[in-house]
C-alpha positions as CSV (number, residue, x, y, z in Angstrom):
1,M,-110.4,-13.3,78.9
2,R,-114.2,-13.7,79.0
3,V,-116.8,-11.4,80.4
4,P,-119.3,-13.6,82.4
5,N,-122.5,-14.4,80.6
6,V,-124.9,-13.5,83.5
7,F,-127.3,-10.9,82.3
8,L,-129.1,-10.3,79.0
9,I,-130.4,-7.0,77.7
10,I,-134.1,-6.3,78.5
11,T,-135.6,-6.2,75.1
12,A,-138.6,-4.3,73.7
13,A,-140.6,-7.4,74.1
14,V,-139.8,-7.7,77.8
15,L,-140.5,-4.1,78.3
16,A,-143.9,-4.6,76.8
17,A,-144.5,-7.6,79.1
18,L,-143.7,-5.4,82.1
19,G,-146.1,-2.8,80.9
20,L,-143.4,-0.3,79.9
21,V,-143.9,1.8,76.8
22,S,-141.6,4.4,75.1
23,A,-142.5,7.9,76.2
24,P,-143.0,10.6,73.7
25,A,-139.9,12.5,72.5
26,Q,-140.7,15.7,74.4
27,A,-140.5,16.3,78.1
28,D,-143.4,14.7,80.0
29,T,-144.7,14.0,83.5
30,P,-143.1,10.7,84.6
31,V,-145.7,8.0,84.9
32,A,-145.6,4.3,85.7
33,G,-145.0,2.3,82.6
34,G,-143.1,5.0,80.8
35,V,-139.5,4.7,79.4
36,Y,-137.5,7.9,79.6
37,Q,-134.1,9.6,79.2
38,L,-133.4,11.6,82.3
39,K,-131.7,14.9,81.4
40,V,-130.3,17.1,84.1
41,T,-130.9,20.8,83.6
42,K,-127.5,22.1,84.6
43,S,-125.4,20.3,81.9
44,G,-128.1,19.1,79.5
45,M,-126.6,15.7,79.7
46,C,-128.4,12.4,80.4
47,L,-128.3,9.8,83.2
48,D,-126.0,7.0,82.0
49,V,-124.6,3.7,83.2
50,V,-120.8,3.7,83.0
51,G,-119.6,1.7,80.1
52,G,-123.1,0.5,79.3
53,S,-122.5,-2.2,81.9
54,Q,-125.1,-4.8,82.8
55,D,-123.4,-5.6,86.1
56,N,-124.5,-5.1,89.7
57,G,-122.7,-2.2,91.2
58,A,-122.1,-0.3,87.9
59,Q,-122.1,3.4,88.7
60,L,-124.1,6.2,87.3
61,Q,-122.8,9.2,85.5
62,Q,-123.9,12.0,83.2
63,W,-123.1,11.7,79.5
64,G,-124.2,13.3,76.2
65,C,-127.7,12.1,75.3
66,S,-127.6,9.4,72.7
67,G,-130.8,7.3,73.1
68,S,-128.7,4.3,73.8
69,A,-130.4,1.5,75.8
70,W,-128.2,2.2,78.8
71,Q,-129.6,5.8,78.9
72,Q,-133.2,4.6,78.9
73,F,-135.0,4.0,82.2
74,G,-138.4,2.5,82.8
75,V,-140.6,3.8,85.7
76,V,-142.4,1.1,87.6
77,S,-144.9,1.8,90.4
78,A,-144.1,0.5,93.9
79,G,-147.4,2.0,95.2
80,S,-148.4,5.3,96.9
81,G,-146.5,7.6,94.6
82,I,-143.3,5.6,94.9
83,Y,-141.4,4.2,92.0
84,T,-138.5,2.0,91.0
85,I,-136.3,3.2,88.0
86,R,-135.1,0.3,85.8
87,N,-132.4,0.6,83.2
88,V,-133.5,-0.8,79.9
89,N,-130.1,-2.2,79.0
90,S,-129.4,-4.1,82.2
91,G,-132.8,-4.6,83.8
92,R,-131.3,-3.3,87.0
93,C,-132.7,-0.6,89.3
94,L,-131.4,2.8,90.3
95,D,-130.0,2.1,93.8
96,V,-128.6,3.9,96.9
97,P,-125.7,1.6,98.0
98,N,-126.8,-0.1,101.2
99,G,-129.5,2.5,101.7
100,A,-126.9,4.9,103.2
101,T,-127.9,8.4,104.1
102,T,-124.5,9.9,103.2
103,S,-124.6,13.0,101.1
104,G,-122.3,12.8,98.2
105,L,-122.6,9.0,97.8
106,R,-122.5,7.9,94.2
107,L,-125.5,6.0,92.9
108,Q,-125.4,2.6,91.2
109,Q,-127.6,0.0,89.5
110,W,-128.5,-3.2,91.3
111,G,-130.8,-6.1,90.8
112,C,-134.4,-5.1,91.4
113,G,-135.6,-8.3,93.1
114,D,-139.3,-8.1,93.9
115,G,-139.4,-4.3,93.8
116,T,-139.7,-3.8,97.6
117,K,-136.1,-2.6,98.4
118,A,-136.4,0.8,100.1
119,N,-133.0,1.9,98.8
120,Q,-134.5,1.5,95.2
121,H,-137.6,3.6,95.9
122,W,-137.9,7.1,94.6
123,R,-140.4,10.0,94.5
124,F,-140.7,12.6,91.8
125,V,-141.1,16.2,93.1
126,A,-141.8,19.0,90.6
127,S,-139.0,21.5,90.6
128,G,-138.2,24.0,87.9
129,S,-140.0,24.2,84.5
130,G,-141.2,20.8,83.5
131,T,-138.5,19.1,85.5
132,Y,-138.4,17.0,88.7
133,Q,-136.3,16.2,91.7
134,V,-135.7,12.5,92.0
135,V,-135.8,11.9,95.8
136,S,-134.7,8.7,97.5
137,V,-137.3,7.3,99.9
138,A,-134.5,5.7,102.0
139,S,-132.3,8.7,102.5
140,G,-134.5,11.7,101.7
141,L,-131.7,13.0,99.4
142,C,-131.9,14.0,95.8
143,M,-130.2,12.6,92.7
144,S,-127.7,15.2,91.6
145,D,-125.0,15.9,89.0
146,E,-122.0,16.1,91.4
147,G,-120.5,19.6,91.8
148,A,-123.0,20.9,89.2
149,S,-120.5,19.7,86.6
150,T,-121.0,20.2,82.9
151,T,-118.4,17.6,82.0
152,A,-119.2,14.2,80.5
153,G,-118.4,11.4,82.9
154,A,-119.2,13.4,86.1
155,A,-120.7,11.2,88.9
156,V,-124.4,11.1,89.7
157,I,-124.7,11.2,93.4
158,Q,-127.3,11.8,96.2
159,E,-127.2,15.0,98.2
160,T,-129.4,17.4,100.1
161,C,-132.3,18.5,98.0
162,S,-132.5,22.1,96.7
163,A,-133.9,23.9,93.7
164,N,-130.5,24.0,92.0
165,T,-130.5,23.0,88.4
166,N,-128.1,20.1,89.0
167,K,-131.0,18.3,90.8
168,Q,-133.7,19.1,88.3
169,W,-134.3,16.3,85.8
170,L,-136.3,16.4,82.6
171,F,-138.1,13.1,81.8
172,G,-138.0,12.9,78.0
173,G,-138.7,10.1,75.5
174,P,-135.7,7.9,74.4
175,G,-134.8,10.0,71.4
176,G,-131.1,10.1,70.4
177,G,-128.8,13.0,70.1
178,D,-129.4,16.0,67.9
179,R,-127.2,14.6,65.1
180,T,-128.7,13.3,61.9
181,W,-127.2,10.5,59.8
182,P,-126.9,10.0,56.1
183,N,-128.4,6.9,54.5
184,T,-125.4,6.5,52.1
185,A,-122.2,4.5,52.8
186,D,-118.8,6.1,52.9
187,G,-115.3,4.9,52.8
188,F,-114.4,1.9,50.6
189,A,-118.0,0.7,50.5
190,A,-118.8,3.8,48.5
191,T,-116.2,3.2,45.9
192,S,-116.4,1.3,42.6
193,G,-115.1,-2.2,42.0
194,S,-116.0,-5.9,41.4
195,G,-118.8,-4.7,39.1
196,Q,-120.5,-2.6,41.7
197,S,-120.3,1.2,41.7
198,T,-121.3,1.8,45.4
199,T,-123.3,0.3,48.2
200,T,-127.1,1.0,48.3
201,G,-128.4,-2.2,49.9
202,G,-132.1,-2.8,49.2
203,A,-132.9,0.7,48.1
204,A,-134.2,-0.5,44.7
205,G,-136.8,-2.7,46.3
206,P,-139.8,-2.2,48.7
207,T,-139.6,-1.6,52.4
208,V,-141.0,-4.2,54.8
209,T,-141.2,-4.2,58.6
210,V,-140.6,-7.5,60.4
211,T,-141.2,-8.6,64.0
212,T,-140.8,-12.4,63.7
213,Y,-137.9,-14.6,62.9
214,A,-139.7,-16.3,60.0
215,D,-140.4,-13.0,58.2
216,L,-136.8,-11.8,58.8
217,V,-135.4,-15.0,57.2
218,R,-137.9,-14.8,54.3
219,Y,-136.9,-11.3,53.3
220,A,-133.2,-11.6,54.1
221,T,-132.8,-14.7,51.8
222,A,-135.0,-13.4,49.0
223,T,-133.5,-13.0,45.5
224,T,-135.0,-9.5,45.1
225,P,-134.0,-6.3,46.9
226,Y,-135.6,-5.3,50.2
227,V,-135.2,-2.7,52.9
228,I,-136.0,-4.8,56.0
229,R,-137.0,-2.8,59.1
230,V,-136.5,-4.8,62.3
231,D,-139.0,-3.5,64.9
232,G,-138.5,-5.4,68.1
233,A,-136.4,-8.2,69.5
234,I,-136.2,-11.3,67.3
235,T,-134.9,-14.5,68.8
236,V,-133.0,-16.7,66.4
237,S,-133.6,-20.5,66.4
238,P,-131.7,-22.8,66.5
239,Y,-129.4,-21.0,68.9
240,G,-126.3,-19.6,67.2
241,T,-127.7,-19.7,63.6
242,E,-126.3,-17.1,61.3
243,I,-129.1,-15.9,59.0
244,R,-128.0,-16.1,55.3
245,V,-128.3,-12.7,53.7
246,A,-128.7,-12.4,49.9
247,S,-127.5,-9.6,47.8
248,N,-129.2,-6.2,47.6
249,K,-130.5,-6.0,51.2
250,T,-130.8,-3.4,53.9
251,I,-131.5,-4.7,57.3
252,V,-132.0,-1.8,59.7
253,G,-133.3,-1.5,63.3
254,V,-136.2,0.8,63.9
255,G,-134.8,3.3,66.4
256,T,-133.2,1.4,69.3
257,R,-135.8,-1.4,69.2
258,G,-134.2,-3.8,66.7
259,H,-132.5,-6.7,68.4
260,I,-131.2,-10.0,66.9
261,V,-130.9,-12.3,69.9
262,N,-129.0,-15.7,70.0
263,G,-127.9,-15.5,66.4
264,G,-126.3,-13.4,63.7
265,F,-125.8,-13.0,59.9
266,F,-123.8,-14.8,57.2
267,L,-122.9,-13.3,53.8
268,A,-121.6,-16.0,51.5
269,A,-119.2,-15.8,48.6
270,G,-120.5,-13.6,45.8
271,V,-123.0,-11.7,48.0
272,S,-122.8,-8.0,47.5
273,N,-124.5,-4.7,48.1
274,V,-125.7,-5.3,51.7
275,I,-126.3,-2.8,54.5
276,I,-126.6,-4.0,58.1
277,R,-127.5,-1.0,60.3
278,N,-128.8,0.2,63.7
279,L,-129.2,-3.3,65.3
280,T,-128.2,-4.8,68.6
281,I,-126.8,-8.3,67.7
282,R,-126.1,-10.2,70.8
283,D,-125.8,-13.3,73.1
284,T,-124.6,-16.6,71.6
285,R,-122.1,-17.5,74.3
286,M,-121.6,-21.2,75.2
287,A,-120.2,-21.7,78.6
288,D,-118.7,-25.1,77.7
289,D,-116.5,-23.5,75.1
290,D,-114.5,-21.2,77.4
291,P,-111.9,-19.9,77.3
292,G,-111.0,-20.4,73.7
293,D,-114.4,-20.1,72.0
294,D,-113.3,-22.6,69.3
295,A,-116.1,-25.2,69.2
296,Y,-119.1,-23.1,68.2
297,D,-118.7,-20.8,65.2
298,Y,-121.4,-18.3,66.3
299,D,-120.4,-14.9,64.9
300,G,-122.3,-11.7,65.0
301,I,-121.7,-11.0,61.3
302,Q,-119.6,-13.3,59.1
303,M,-118.6,-12.5,55.5
304,D,-116.8,-14.9,53.1
305,T,-115.7,-13.1,49.9
306,A,-118.6,-10.7,49.9
307,H,-118.2,-7.2,48.6
308,H,-119.7,-3.8,49.0
309,I,-120.9,-4.1,52.6
310,W,-121.8,-1.3,55.0
311,I,-122.0,-2.3,58.7
312,D,-123.1,0.9,60.6
313,H,-124.4,1.9,64.0
314,N,-124.8,-1.6,65.4
315,A,-124.1,-2.9,68.9
316,I,-122.6,-6.4,68.6
317,M,-121.9,-8.1,71.9
318,R,-121.3,-11.3,73.7
319,M,-121.0,-13.7,70.8
320,N,-119.4,-17.1,71.2
321,D,-116.9,-16.6,68.3
322,G,-116.3,-13.3,66.6
323,L,-118.3,-10.2,66.7
324,I,-117.4,-9.5,63.1
325,D,-115.4,-11.9,60.8
326,S,-114.4,-10.5,57.5
327,R,-113.1,-13.7,55.8
328,K,-111.3,-14.7,52.6
329,D,-111.5,-12.0,50.0
330,T,-114.3,-9.8,51.4
331,S,-113.7,-6.3,50.1
332,Y,-115.2,-2.8,49.6
333,L,-116.2,-3.0,53.3
334,T,-117.0,-0.1,55.6
335,V,-117.5,-0.7,59.3
336,S,-118.6,2.6,61.0
337,W,-120.1,3.9,64.3
338,N,-120.5,0.4,65.9
339,V,-120.1,-0.8,69.5
340,L,-118.1,-4.0,69.5
341,A,-118.0,-5.2,73.1
342,E,-117.6,-7.8,75.8
343,N,-116.0,-10.6,73.8
344,N,-113.0,-12.8,73.5
345,K,-112.5,-12.2,69.8
346,A,-113.8,-8.9,68.4
347,F,-113.1,-8.4,64.7
348,G,-111.0,-10.8,62.7
349,I,-110.0,-10.1,59.1
350,G,-108.1,-12.5,56.8
351,W,-108.1,-16.2,56.2
352,T,-106.7,-15.7,52.6
353,E,-103.4,-15.7,50.8
354,N,-104.7,-13.1,48.4
355,V,-104.0,-9.4,49.0
356,T,-106.9,-7.7,47.4
357,S,-109.3,-6.5,50.1
358,R,-110.1,-2.9,50.8
359,M,-111.8,-1.7,53.9
360,T,-112.6,1.3,56.0
361,I,-113.0,1.0,59.8
362,H,-114.0,4.3,61.5
363,H,-115.7,5.7,64.5
364,N,-116.2,2.3,66.3
365,W,-116.2,1.9,70.1
366,I,-114.3,-1.3,70.6
367,R,-114.3,-2.1,74.3
368,D,-113.9,-4.9,76.9
369,N,-112.5,-7.4,74.5
370,N,-109.4,-9.7,74.4
371,S,-108.1,-10.2,70.8
372,R,-108.7,-9.1,67.2
373,N,-109.5,-5.5,67.7
374,P,-109.1,-5.9,64.7
375,S,-106.5,-8.4,63.5
376,T,-106.0,-7.5,59.8
377,D,-104.3,-10.1,57.6
378,N,-103.4,-9.7,54.0
379,V,-105.5,-6.6,53.3
380,A,-104.4,-4.5,50.5
381,Y,-105.8,-1.3,52.0
382,A,-107.0,-1.0,55.6
383,H,-107.9,2.5,56.7
384,L,-108.7,2.8,60.5
385,Y,-109.6,6.2,61.9
386,N,-111.3,7.8,64.8
387,N,-111.8,4.5,66.6
388,Y,-112.0,4.2,70.4
389,L,-110.4,1.1,71.9
390,Q,-111.0,0.7,75.6
391,N,-110.1,-2.0,78.1
392,V,-108.5,-4.4,75.6
393,T,-106.5,-7.2,77.3
394,G,-105.0,-9.1,74.4
395,Y,-104.0,-6.6,71.6
396,G,-105.4,-3.7,69.6
397,N,-104.9,-3.0,65.9
398,Y,-102.7,-5.7,64.4
399,S,-101.3,-5.4,60.8
400,R,-100.5,-8.9,59.6
401,G,-99.1,-10.6,56.5
402,A,-98.9,-8.2,53.6
403,T,-101.4,-5.7,55.0
404,K,-101.0,-2.0,54.4
405,M,-102.7,-0.2,57.3
406,V,-103.2,3.5,58.0
407,I,-104.4,4.5,61.5
408,E,-105.5,8.1,62.1
409,N,-106.7,10.0,65.2
410,S,-107.8,7.1,67.2
411,Y,-108.0,6.9,71.0
412,Y,-106.6,3.9,73.0
413,Q,-107.5,3.7,76.7
414,N,-106.2,0.8,78.9
415,V,-105.1,-1.2,75.8
416,K,-102.4,-3.8,75.7
417,D,-100.3,-3.5,72.4
418,P,-102.4,-0.7,70.9
419,Y,-101.0,-1.0,67.4
420,Y,-98.2,-3.1,65.8
421,R,-97.2,-5.0,62.7
422,D,-95.6,-8.1,61.3
423,D,-92.3,-7.7,59.6
424,A,-93.8,-8.0,56.2
425,A,-96.8,-5.7,56.9
426,Q,-96.9,-1.9,56.8
427,L,-98.5,0.4,59.3
428,R,-98.6,4.2,59.3
429,Q,-100.0,6.0,62.3
430,S,-100.7,9.7,63.0
431,G,-102.6,11.8,65.5
432,S,-103.7,9.0,67.9
433,V,-103.8,9.2,71.7
434,C,-102.8,6.4,74.1
435,A,-103.9,6.6,77.7
436,G,-103.0,3.9,80.2
437,C,-101.7,1.7,77.5
438,S,-98.9,-0.9,77.6
439,G,-96.8,-2.9,75.2
440,Q,-96.2,-2.3,71.5
441,Q,-96.8,0.9,69.5
442,E,-94.9,0.0,66.4
443,T,-95.1,1.5,62.9
444,G,-93.2,0.9,59.7
445,G,-93.6,1.5,56.0
446,S,-95.5,4.1,54.1
447,A,-98.7,2.1,53.6
448,F,-101.0,4.1,51.3
449,T,-102.9,7.4,51.1
450,P,-106.6,7.0,51.9
451,G,-107.5,10.4,50.4
452,S,-106.5,9.1,47.0
453,F,-109.5,6.7,47.1
454,Y,-112.2,8.8,48.8
455,S,-112.8,12.0,50.9
456,Y,-113.2,11.9,54.6
457,T,-113.1,14.2,57.7
458,L,-111.0,13.4,60.8
459,D,-112.3,14.3,64.3
460,P,-109.6,15.3,66.8
461,A,-108.5,12.2,68.7
462,A,-109.2,13.9,72.1
463,N,-112.8,14.2,71.1
464,V,-113.3,10.5,70.1
465,P,-114.3,9.0,73.5
466,S,-117.1,11.5,74.1
467,L,-118.2,11.4,70.5
468,L,-118.5,7.6,70.4
469,R,-120.0,7.3,73.9
470,T,-122.8,9.5,72.5
471,Y,-123.2,8.3,68.9
472,A,-121.9,4.8,68.5
473,G,-124.4,2.0,68.3
474,P,-128.1,2.1,67.5
475,Q,-129.6,5.6,67.3
476,A,-133.2,6.5,68.0
477,N,-133.5,8.6,64.8
478,I,-132.3,5.8,62.3
479,G,-134.7,3.5,60.7
480,T,-137.8,5.3,61.9
């Protein structure tokens, strides 16, 4: 099943064209042209679009502050102290459904049009210490954390204005959560093999910052090491091109600003020691290729017998073929803390008769996909832990061929066939949670012991949805 290709993410370049600029990281007075995270005093959580949706009618909630694009809102003047509030991820405006004056009504996002819709007009009224009430011009009611909840996922509604802390919003810069991230790989990407001791990317070379497609290609294909910082949205041409990445490269987005639009990356046989990190890679769908997505091989990241690869903290969405394809004998691969979303085929692994590959797949939010989440064929050691699979219509984790797969402490929500295996494959599962799932949950065989290859720490499965909603995908404090 396909998610319709109707809206693209508003990029940093578009924000600049609209006159929007990132606000400083500390609290500030909201001004036209600023981009902010809105944090409610009561819970300390941020205004968030449910599921990072780009659709009309997507509802608003509070969630742990992450700096993700769906938690960033641009303030646009509508004149006379009135503003619209536009979500950076969707380009849609904070909206009172039908301009209703009902207290307790949940707020949503909707297309902004020409900016004159009264139900999308807001005033900011100082209340509390450095915080503001967000008051609807249409209803006279205030944006509120429903029931003064301190729980992630609580609805954001409109209700009668008061000085209560669930109606006091701090306008801060789009900084991420308070967690810091190591710059070193973990899992199988950090282990020795194929003549490589670990994965360091371009650390041995100079650091360059790119804002154009030509410069990105020049440095990515170079024969010498580089750390390549992507600062802004880069559109790939021709459409669907996969940029060939040479060995010894780090390609990292600067904060949440690094986007690769209408294309992806390709790592050919023999390429090694590559880090692809903190990027949004998106939008190569072809409407004439639905529903199978077979005619145009436009992947987010494709690897053909590459080794020592770390794919970390990316958001890869709406590609015509796979979001990630790990093909042939690609090995020593770690895929961590990514959002893999809104696709027919998410993450395919295999296309080989050899059984040599080693890979670690952990802390990924895999949502709103059909198949290959992932499909893992003929992998010697596949370690999957602390992943969050949500709204999967085809199948979840599939152990195929001669694969030995270990799944630990993952969370499956509304997933068909959460995990299962072929007769010849092995699959060992422990500690995972299935909520609203259907179909197969099949294990068999002893597989292997991941701890004999590297050390790692498991998060409780019950914490995984909140953890990944907060920290998966590009982070404001990586690449800066």
